[in-house]
PDB file as gemmi writes it, atoms N, CA and C in Angstrom:
CRYST1    1.000    1.000    1.000  90.00  90.00  90.00 P 1                      
ATOM      1  N   MET A   1      13.323 -16.166 -38.911  1.00  0.00           N  
ATOM      2  CA  MET A   1      13.794 -15.660 -37.886  1.00  0.00           C  
ATOM      3  C   MET A   1      15.208 -15.963 -37.320  1.00  0.00           C  
ATOM      4  N   VAL A   2      15.628 -17.269 -37.495  1.00  0.00           N  
ATOM      5  CA  VAL A   2      16.949 -17.690 -37.056  1.00  0.00           C  
ATOM      6  C   VAL A   2      17.872 -17.215 -38.133  1.00  0.00           C  
ATOM      7  N   SER A   3      17.631 -17.412 -39.429  1.00  0.00           N  
ATOM      8  CA  SER A   3      18.587 -16.770 -40.428  1.00  0.00           C  
ATOM      9  C   SER A   3      18.413 -15.440 -40.389  1.00  0.00           C  
ATOM     10  N   ALA A   4      17.606 -14.515 -39.979  1.00  0.00           N  
ATOM     11  CA  ALA A   4      17.559 -13.358 -40.031  1.00  0.00           C  
ATOM     12  C   ALA A   4      18.622 -12.812 -38.963  1.00  0.00           C  
ATOM     13  N   ARG A   5      18.823 -13.705 -37.997  1.00  0.00           N  
ATOM     14  CA  ARG A   5      19.723 -13.012 -36.741  1.00  0.00           C  
ATOM     15  C   ARG A   5      21.111 -13.786 -36.951  1.00  0.00           C  
ATOM     16  N   GLY A   6      21.395 -14.454 -38.243  1.00  0.00           N  
ATOM     17  CA  GLY A   6      22.460 -15.054 -38.585  1.00  0.00           C  
ATOM     18  C   GLY A   6      22.916 -16.301 -37.646  1.00  0.00           C  
ATOM     19  N   LEU A   7      21.962 -16.845 -37.302  1.00  0.00           N  
ATOM     20  CA  LEU A   7      22.183 -18.043 -36.250  1.00  0.00           C  
ATOM     21  C   LEU A   7      21.989 -19.465 -36.911  1.00  0.00           C  
ATOM     22  N   ALA A   8      21.900 -19.441 -38.102  1.00  0.00           N  
ATOM     23  CA  ALA A   8      21.757 -20.779 -38.856  1.00  0.00           C  
ATOM     24  C   ALA A   8      23.031 -21.561 -38.910  1.00  0.00           C  
ATOM     25  N   VAL A   9      22.742 -22.893 -38.769  1.00  0.00           N  
ATOM     26  CA  VAL A   9      24.013 -23.842 -38.876  1.00  0.00           C  
ATOM     27  C   VAL A   9      24.373 -23.932 -40.283  1.00  0.00           C  
ATOM     28  N   VAL A  10      25.747 -23.833 -40.628  1.00  0.00           N  
ATOM     29  CA  VAL A  10      26.047 -24.249 -41.915  1.00  0.00           C  
ATOM     30  C   VAL A  10      26.230 -25.682 -42.016  1.00  0.00           C  
ATOM     31  N   SER A  11      25.379 -26.333 -42.630  1.00  0.00           N  
ATOM     32  CA  SER A  11      25.161 -27.893 -42.820  1.00  0.00           C  
ATOM     33  C   SER A  11      25.260 -28.401 -44.373  1.00  0.00           C  
ATOM     34  N   ASP A  12      25.546 -27.373 -45.317  1.00  0.00           N  
ATOM     35  CA  ASP A  12      25.869 -27.762 -46.618  1.00  0.00           C  
ATOM     36  C   ASP A  12      26.954 -28.596 -46.757  1.00  0.00           C  
ATOM     37  N   GLU A  13      26.986 -29.700 -47.119  1.00  0.00           N  
ATOM     38  CA  GLU A  13      28.120 -30.638 -47.179  1.00  0.00           C  
ATOM     39  C   GLU A  13      29.311 -30.262 -48.055  1.00  0.00           C  
ATOM     40  N   GLY A  14      28.923 -29.597 -49.115  1.00  0.00           N  
ATOM     41  CA  GLY A  14      29.935 -29.009 -50.220  1.00  0.00           C  
ATOM     42  C   GLY A  14      30.509 -27.848 -49.377  1.00  0.00           C  
ATOM     43  N   ALA A  15      29.816 -26.965 -48.685  1.00  0.00           N  
ATOM     44  CA  ALA A  15      30.676 -25.952 -48.090  1.00  0.00           C  
ATOM     45  C   ALA A  15      31.640 -26.445 -46.762  1.00  0.00           C  
ATOM     46  N   LEU A  16      30.911 -27.359 -46.093  1.00  0.00           N  
ATOM     47  CA  LEU A  16      31.668 -27.912 -45.030  1.00  0.00           C  
ATOM     48  C   LEU A  16      32.883 -28.596 -45.443  1.00  0.00           C  
ATOM     49  N   THR A  17      32.864 -29.339 -46.609  1.00  0.00           N  
ATOM     50  CA  THR A  17      33.962 -30.126 -47.294  1.00  0.00           C  
ATOM     51  C   THR A  17      34.890 -29.108 -47.675  1.00  0.00           C  
ATOM     52  N   ALA A  18      34.639 -28.135 -48.470  1.00  0.00           N  
ATOM     53  CA  ALA A  18      35.630 -27.222 -48.790  1.00  0.00           C  
ATOM     54  C   ALA A  18      36.324 -26.529 -47.495  1.00  0.00           C  
ATOM     55  N   ALA A  19      35.619 -26.206 -46.581  1.00  0.00           N  
ATOM     56  CA  ALA A  19      36.171 -25.686 -45.287  1.00  0.00           C  
ATOM     57  C   ALA A  19      37.148 -26.692 -44.614  1.00  0.00           C  
ATOM     58  N   VAL A  20      36.774 -27.874 -44.609  1.00  0.00           N  
ATOM     59  CA  VAL A  20      37.682 -29.061 -44.080  1.00  0.00           C  
ATOM     60  C   VAL A  20      38.801 -29.061 -44.918  1.00  0.00           C  
ATOM     61  N   ASP A  21      38.838 -29.161 -46.323  1.00  0.00           N  
ATOM     62  CA  ASP A  21      39.907 -29.203 -47.096  1.00  0.00           C  
ATOM     63  C   ASP A  21      40.792 -28.133 -46.942  1.00  0.00           C  
ATOM     64  N   ALA A  22      40.384 -26.960 -46.834  1.00  0.00           N  
ATOM     65  CA  ALA A  22      41.094 -25.855 -46.568  1.00  0.00           C  
ATOM     66  C   ALA A  22      41.977 -25.912 -45.371  1.00  0.00           C  
ATOM     67  N   ALA A  23      41.074 -26.308 -44.317  1.00  0.00           N  
ATOM     68  CA  ALA A  23      41.875 -26.307 -42.826  1.00  0.00           C  
ATOM     69  C   ALA A  23      42.996 -27.410 -42.955  1.00  0.00           C  
ATOM     70  N   ILE A  24      42.585 -28.638 -43.570  1.00  0.00           N  
ATOM     71  CA  ILE A  24      43.577 -29.793 -43.647  1.00  0.00           C  
ATOM     72  C   ILE A  24      44.976 -29.068 -44.280  1.00  0.00           C  
ATOM     73  N   ALA A  25      44.759 -28.561 -45.414  1.00  0.00           N  
ATOM     74  CA  ALA A  25      45.740 -27.909 -46.243  1.00  0.00           C  
ATOM     75  C   ALA A  25      46.565 -26.806 -45.470  1.00  0.00           C  
ATOM     76  N   ALA A  26      45.944 -26.103 -44.736  1.00  0.00           N  
ATOM     77  CA  ALA A  26      46.552 -25.088 -43.821  1.00  0.00           C  
ATOM     78  C   ALA A  26      47.272 -25.588 -42.603  1.00  0.00           C  
ATOM     79  N   HIS A  27      47.044 -26.872 -42.255  1.00  0.00           N  
ATOM     80  CA  HIS A  27      47.741 -27.317 -40.953  1.00  0.00           C  
ATOM     81  C   HIS A  27      48.073 -28.927 -41.281  1.00  0.00           C  
ATOM     82  N   PRO A  28      49.153 -29.062 -42.240  1.00  0.00           N  
ATOM     83  CA  PRO A  28      49.474 -30.328 -42.578  1.00  0.00           C  
ATOM     84  C   PRO A  28      50.162 -31.001 -41.366  1.00  0.00           C  
ATOM     85  N   ASP A  29      50.713 -30.476 -40.328  1.00  0.00           N  
ATOM     86  CA  ASP A  29      51.402 -31.079 -39.268  1.00  0.00           C  
ATOM     87  C   ASP A  29      50.063 -31.928 -38.592  1.00  0.00           C  
ATOM     88  N   VAL A  30      49.019 -31.036 -38.218  1.00  0.00           N  
ATOM     89  CA  VAL A  30      48.003 -31.418 -37.346  1.00  0.00           C  
ATOM     90  C   VAL A  30      47.352 -32.721 -38.205  1.00  0.00           C  
ATOM     91  N   ALA A  31      47.411 -32.612 -39.485  1.00  0.00           N  
ATOM     92  CA  ALA A  31      46.388 -33.570 -40.262  1.00  0.00           C  
ATOM     93  C   ALA A  31      47.544 -34.831 -40.350  1.00  0.00           C  
ATOM     94  N   ALA A  32      48.730 -34.681 -40.384  1.00  0.00           N  
ATOM     95  CA  ALA A  32      49.526 -35.739 -40.113  1.00  0.00           C  
ATOM     96  C   ALA A  32      49.423 -36.661 -38.848  1.00  0.00           C  
ATOM     97  N   LYS A  33      49.147 -35.892 -37.803  1.00  0.00           N  
ATOM     98  CA  LYS A  33      48.951 -36.680 -36.446  1.00  0.00           C  
ATOM     99  C   LYS A  33      47.489 -37.453 -36.514  1.00  0.00           C  
ATOM    100  N   VAL A  34      46.603 -36.793 -37.188  1.00  0.00           N  
ATOM    101  CA  VAL A  34      45.311 -37.516 -37.176  1.00  0.00           C  
ATOM    102  C   VAL A  34      45.396 -38.603 -38.070  1.00  0.00           C  
ATOM    103  N   ARG A  35      46.104 -38.566 -39.306  1.00  0.00           N  
ATOM    104  CA  ARG A  35      46.340 -39.662 -40.015  1.00  0.00           C  
ATOM    105  C   ARG A  35      47.110 -40.895 -39.543  1.00  0.00           C  
ATOM    106  N   ALA A  36      47.981 -40.554 -38.475  1.00  0.00           N  
ATOM    107  CA  ALA A  36      48.564 -41.638 -37.689  1.00  0.00           C  
ATOM    108  C   ALA A  36      47.898 -42.064 -36.564  1.00  0.00           C  
ATOM    109  N   GLY A  37      46.513 -41.680 -36.650  1.00  0.00           N  
ATOM    110  CA  GLY A  37      45.682 -42.445 -35.665  1.00  0.00           C  
ATOM    111  C   GLY A  37      45.355 -41.684 -34.309  1.00  0.00           C  
ATOM    112  N   LYS A  38      45.831 -40.419 -34.282  1.00  0.00           N  
ATOM    113  CA  LYS A  38      45.365 -39.551 -33.059  1.00  0.00           C  
ATOM    114  C   LYS A  38      44.186 -38.663 -33.280  1.00  0.00           C  
ATOM    115  N   ALA A  39      43.086 -39.346 -33.227  1.00  0.00           N  
ATOM    116  CA  ALA A  39      41.724 -38.617 -33.736  1.00  0.00           C  
ATOM    117  C   ALA A  39      41.699 -37.370 -32.872  1.00  0.00           C  
ATOM    118  N   THR A  40      42.169 -37.469 -31.726  1.00  0.00           N  
ATOM    119  CA  THR A  40      41.978 -36.253 -30.676  1.00  0.00           C  
ATOM    120  C   THR A  40      42.682 -35.029 -31.201  1.00  0.00           C  
ATOM    121  N   ALA A  41      43.747 -35.271 -31.825  1.00  0.00           N  
ATOM    122  CA  ALA A  41      44.504 -34.128 -32.419  1.00  0.00           C  
ATOM    123  C   ALA A  41      43.804 -33.166 -33.550  1.00  0.00           C  
ATOM    124  N   ALA A  42      42.504 -33.664 -33.866  1.00  0.00           N  
ATOM    125  CA  ALA A  42      41.845 -32.749 -34.963  1.00  0.00           C  
ATOM    126  C   ALA A  42      41.128 -31.490 -34.407  1.00  0.00           C  
ATOM    127  N   GLY A  43      41.334 -31.251 -33.046  1.00  0.00           N  
ATOM    128  CA  GLY A  43      40.738 -30.157 -32.517  1.00  0.00           C  
ATOM    129  C   GLY A  43      41.243 -28.926 -33.182  1.00  0.00           C  
ATOM    130  N   PRO A  44      42.497 -28.707 -33.676  1.00  0.00           N  
ATOM    131  CA  PRO A  44      42.924 -27.441 -34.257  1.00  0.00           C  
ATOM    132  C   PRO A  44      42.200 -27.359 -35.665  1.00  0.00           C  
ATOM    133  N   LEU A  45      41.979 -28.449 -36.342  1.00  0.00           N  
ATOM    134  CA  LEU A  45      41.391 -28.327 -37.666  1.00  0.00           C  
ATOM    135  C   LEU A  45      39.869 -28.130 -37.610  1.00  0.00           C  
ATOM    136  N   VAL A  46      39.202 -28.503 -36.511  1.00  0.00           N  
ATOM    137  CA  VAL A  46      37.673 -28.207 -36.196  1.00  0.00           C  
ATOM    138  C   VAL A  46      37.823 -26.586 -35.776  1.00  0.00           C  
ATOM    139  N   GLY A  47      38.743 -26.215 -35.097  1.00  0.00           N  
ATOM    140  CA  GLY A  47      38.563 -24.861 -34.747  1.00  0.00           C  
ATOM    141  C   GLY A  47      38.793 -24.044 -36.031  1.00  0.00           C  
ATOM    142  N   ALA A  48      39.674 -24.357 -36.851  1.00  0.00           N  
ATOM    143  CA  ALA A  48      40.033 -23.569 -38.172  1.00  0.00           C  
ATOM    144  C   ALA A  48      38.621 -23.692 -38.926  1.00  0.00           C  
ATOM    145  N   VAL A  49      37.820 -24.694 -39.023  1.00  0.00           N  
ATOM    146  CA  VAL A  49      36.476 -24.701 -39.898  1.00  0.00           C  
ATOM    147  C   VAL A  49      35.520 -23.854 -39.162  1.00  0.00           C  
ATOM    148  N   MET A  50      35.440 -23.943 -37.794  1.00  0.00           N  
ATOM    149  CA  MET A  50      34.655 -23.193 -37.246  1.00  0.00           C  
ATOM    150  C   MET A  50      35.027 -21.414 -37.322  1.00  0.00           C  
ATOM    151  N   LYS A  51      36.162 -21.123 -37.421  1.00  0.00           N  
ATOM    152  CA  LYS A  51      36.561 -19.944 -37.649  1.00  0.00           C  
ATOM    153  C   LYS A  51      36.219 -19.464 -39.076  1.00  0.00           C  
ATOM    154  N   ALA A  52      36.338 -20.451 -39.968  1.00  0.00           N  
ATOM    155  CA  ALA A  52      36.113 -20.246 -41.385  1.00  0.00           C  
ATOM    156  C   ALA A  52      34.419 -19.954 -41.615  1.00  0.00           C  
ATOM    157  N   THR A  53      33.713 -20.698 -40.885  1.00  0.00           N  
ATOM    158  CA  THR A  53      32.405 -20.561 -40.864  1.00  0.00           C  
ATOM    159  C   THR A  53      31.834 -19.458 -40.064  1.00  0.00           C  
ATOM    160  N   GLY A  54      32.471 -18.829 -39.339  1.00  0.00           N  
ATOM    161  CA  GLY A  54      31.860 -17.857 -38.425  1.00  0.00           C  
ATOM    162  C   GLY A  54      31.335 -18.620 -37.318  1.00  0.00           C  
ATOM    163  N   GLY A  55      31.731 -19.706 -36.846  1.00  0.00           N  
ATOM    164  CA  GLY A  55      31.182 -20.353 -35.704  1.00  0.00           C  
ATOM    165  C   GLY A  55      29.746 -21.124 -36.051  1.00  0.00           C  
ATOM    166  N   LYS A  56      29.375 -21.091 -37.327  1.00  0.00           N  
ATOM    167  CA  LYS A  56      28.021 -21.594 -37.708  1.00  0.00           C  
ATOM    168  C   LYS A  56      28.005 -23.044 -38.040  1.00  0.00           C  
ATOM    169  N   ALA A  57      29.210 -23.733 -38.286  1.00  0.00           N  
ATOM    170  CA  ALA A  57      29.210 -25.041 -38.626  1.00  0.00           C  
ATOM    171  C   ALA A  57      28.782 -26.009 -37.510  1.00  0.00           C  
ATOM    172  N   ASP A  58      28.239 -27.214 -37.751  1.00  0.00           N  
ATOM    173  CA  ASP A  58      28.044 -28.195 -36.789  1.00  0.00           C  
ATOM    174  C   ASP A  58      29.399 -28.957 -36.488  1.00  0.00           C  
ATOM    175  N   ALA A  59      30.031 -28.479 -35.384  1.00  0.00           N  
ATOM    176  CA  ALA A  59      31.309 -29.007 -34.765  1.00  0.00           C  
ATOM    177  C   ALA A  59      31.374 -30.472 -34.907  1.00  0.00           C  
ATOM    178  N   ALA A  60      30.184 -31.368 -34.425  1.00  0.00           N  
ATOM    179  CA  ALA A  60      30.423 -32.736 -34.514  1.00  0.00           C  
ATOM    180  C   ALA A  60      30.398 -33.200 -35.874  1.00  0.00           C  
ATOM    181  N   ARG A  61      29.833 -32.582 -36.990  1.00  0.00           N  
ATOM    182  CA  ARG A  61      29.822 -33.111 -38.373  1.00  0.00           C  
ATOM    183  C   ARG A  61      31.237 -32.529 -38.849  1.00  0.00           C  
ATOM    184  N   VAL A  62      31.753 -31.441 -38.479  1.00  0.00           N  
ATOM    185  CA  VAL A  62      32.946 -31.093 -38.964  1.00  0.00           C  
ATOM    186  C   VAL A  62      34.072 -31.981 -38.492  1.00  0.00           C  
ATOM    187  N   HIS A  63      34.000 -32.641 -37.431  1.00  0.00           N  
ATOM    188  CA  HIS A  63      35.047 -33.551 -36.829  1.00  0.00           C  
ATOM    189  C   HIS A  63      34.717 -34.918 -37.520  1.00  0.00           C  
ATOM    190  N   GLU A  64      33.552 -35.269 -37.836  1.00  0.00           N  
ATOM    191  CA  GLU A  64      33.342 -36.575 -38.651  1.00  0.00           C  
ATOM    192  C   GLU A  64      33.909 -36.370 -40.048  1.00  0.00           C  
ATOM    193  N   LEU A  65      33.855 -35.313 -40.706  1.00  0.00           N  
ATOM    194  CA  LEU A  65      34.308 -35.115 -42.123  1.00  0.00           C  
ATOM    195  C   LEU A  65      35.967 -35.107 -41.998  1.00  0.00           C  
ATOM    196  N   ILE A  66      36.409 -34.412 -41.101  1.00  0.00           N  
ATOM    197  CA  ILE A  66      37.692 -34.449 -40.935  1.00  0.00           C  
ATOM    198  C   ILE A  66      38.390 -35.946 -40.735  1.00  0.00           C  
ATOM    199  N   LEU A  67      37.761 -36.650 -39.955  1.00  0.00           N  
ATOM    200  CA  LEU A  67      38.299 -38.165 -39.745  1.00  0.00           C  
ATOM    201  C   LEU A  67      37.962 -38.906 -41.121  1.00  0.00           C  
ATOM    202  N   GLU A  68      37.002 -38.689 -41.710  1.00  0.00           N  
ATOM    203  CA  GLU A  68      36.580 -39.092 -43.039  1.00  0.00           C  
ATOM    204  C   GLU A  68      37.717 -38.845 -43.998  1.00  0.00           C  
ATOM    205  N   ARG A  69      38.003 -37.633 -43.999  1.00  0.00           N  
ATOM    206  CA  ARG A  69      38.830 -37.307 -45.075  1.00  0.00           C  
ATOM    207  C   ARG A  69      40.379 -37.741 -44.800  1.00  0.00           C  
ATOM    208  N   LEU A  70      40.784 -37.822 -43.607  1.00  0.00           N  
ATOM    209  CA  LEU A  70      42.167 -38.172 -43.179  1.00  0.00           C  
ATOM    210  C   LEU A  70      42.426 -39.715 -42.986  1.00  0.00           C  
ATOM    211  N   THR A  71      41.381 -40.418 -42.485  1.00  0.00           N  
ATOM    212  CA  THR A  71      41.454 -41.764 -42.314  1.00  0.00           C  
ATOM    213  C   THR A  71      40.875 -42.720 -43.043  1.00  0.00           C  
ATOM    214  N   GLY A  72      40.021 -42.262 -44.090  1.00  0.00           N  
ATOM    215  CA  GLY A  72      39.530 -43.053 -45.079  1.00  0.00           C  
ATOM    216  C   GLY A  72      38.255 -43.360 -44.709  1.00  0.00           C  
ATOM    217  N   PRO A  73      37.480 -44.411 -45.523  1.00  0.00           N  
ATOM    218  CA  PRO A  73      36.187 -44.922 -45.352  1.00  0.00           C  
ATOM    219  C   PRO A  73      36.129 -46.011 -44.205  1.00  0.00           C  
TER     220      PRO A  73                                                      
END                                                                             
């Protein structure tokens, strides 16, 4: 029922990681701010991933992935 209505959350790590990488590549200025320690600057990157996934990504997980990618382990 959920998938039939297109309401399923995109939680495939591979798909999310690819979307995060694309967002980082498309917004290097924002990525630089996050790398400099401004985690709150990640909003536009989260927005880009949400747009790329049609709003179906888990925003909290996307934010975590962005921080992992840009600030390291």
